[in-house]
N, C-alpha and C positions, 0 to 999 in steps of 0.2 A: 368221595363216597365211595370207593376202591376199598378203601383200606377196614372201613366197617359192616361193608355188606357180608363177609363171612360171616359175622354177627346174629344176621338178618334172615328171621325162617320164613320160609316159602310162603305159605299156610297162613300170616300172619295177616292182618287185616291196619292198613297204614292214612296218616293221619300228618300230611306232610306240610310243613307250614314256611314258604319262600319269604324269606327277611332281605333282600335283600335291601327295601327300605332303608335299613337302617345305615346302609353301607354306599348308597346314592346312588341305586339300580332301581332298576323297575321288574314288577312281578306281574305285569301282561305277559309277558312274557317265557311262563315259570313251564319252563320241556327239563322236568326230575325222571331224569333217567337210575336206574338204582344200579350200580357198581361205576358210575361215572366220572372220573376225578377229573370235573367242568364241576360239578358239584363236590364242598364242605359242609359234613353234619356239625354246627355248633352247638346242637343237644336236642336231647330227647328224651323219653320216658317210653312206660309201657306198664300190664297191669300186672305184669309178675319181675321178681329181683330180678332176672338173668335175662335179655335179651332174647338167648335163644332159646327163656319155655314163654315166650309171649304169645298172649291172643292179639295182642290190640298193642301197638304202636306207634310215635307219635313221636315226628321227624321236627327242626327244623334246621336247615339247610340256606345256603349260598353258594354264592358263585365263588369258587375258588381264584378264581382272578380279581376279585372283589380283592380281597381277600388280603389281611399285613401281619408281617410275623406277633406283628402286635395284638393284633384281632385274634389271631392262636394260640394265648400263654393266657389270655381274653377269654376266648372260652376253653378252655381248658381246668380256670379260676374260676368257670364256674358264672358268669358275669350272663351267660342268654340263657340262663335257664326257666327263667320269663317269659319267651319268647312261648313255650310248651306252659300246654295246662298240666296232659295227668287227671285232666276227670272220662275216666269213661262211665 
């Protein structure tokens, strides 16, 4: 999340999805802190072409420790894009 934080506007509305259950986790302990390296963004969408210009952003994140290198590659390839709906 720390890497993505530089692109996220302070005044946007955020819809946060904890997708820990996809990796055997429990989303009851969702303590998402913006910029935290403890969370990795697997998918995101917004109401504008560029995050910096967005008013609403939806983010699907999972605990970094639960992810493998394969999971990260899959996220970069778009495998988890259906974890966000982008229906604003």
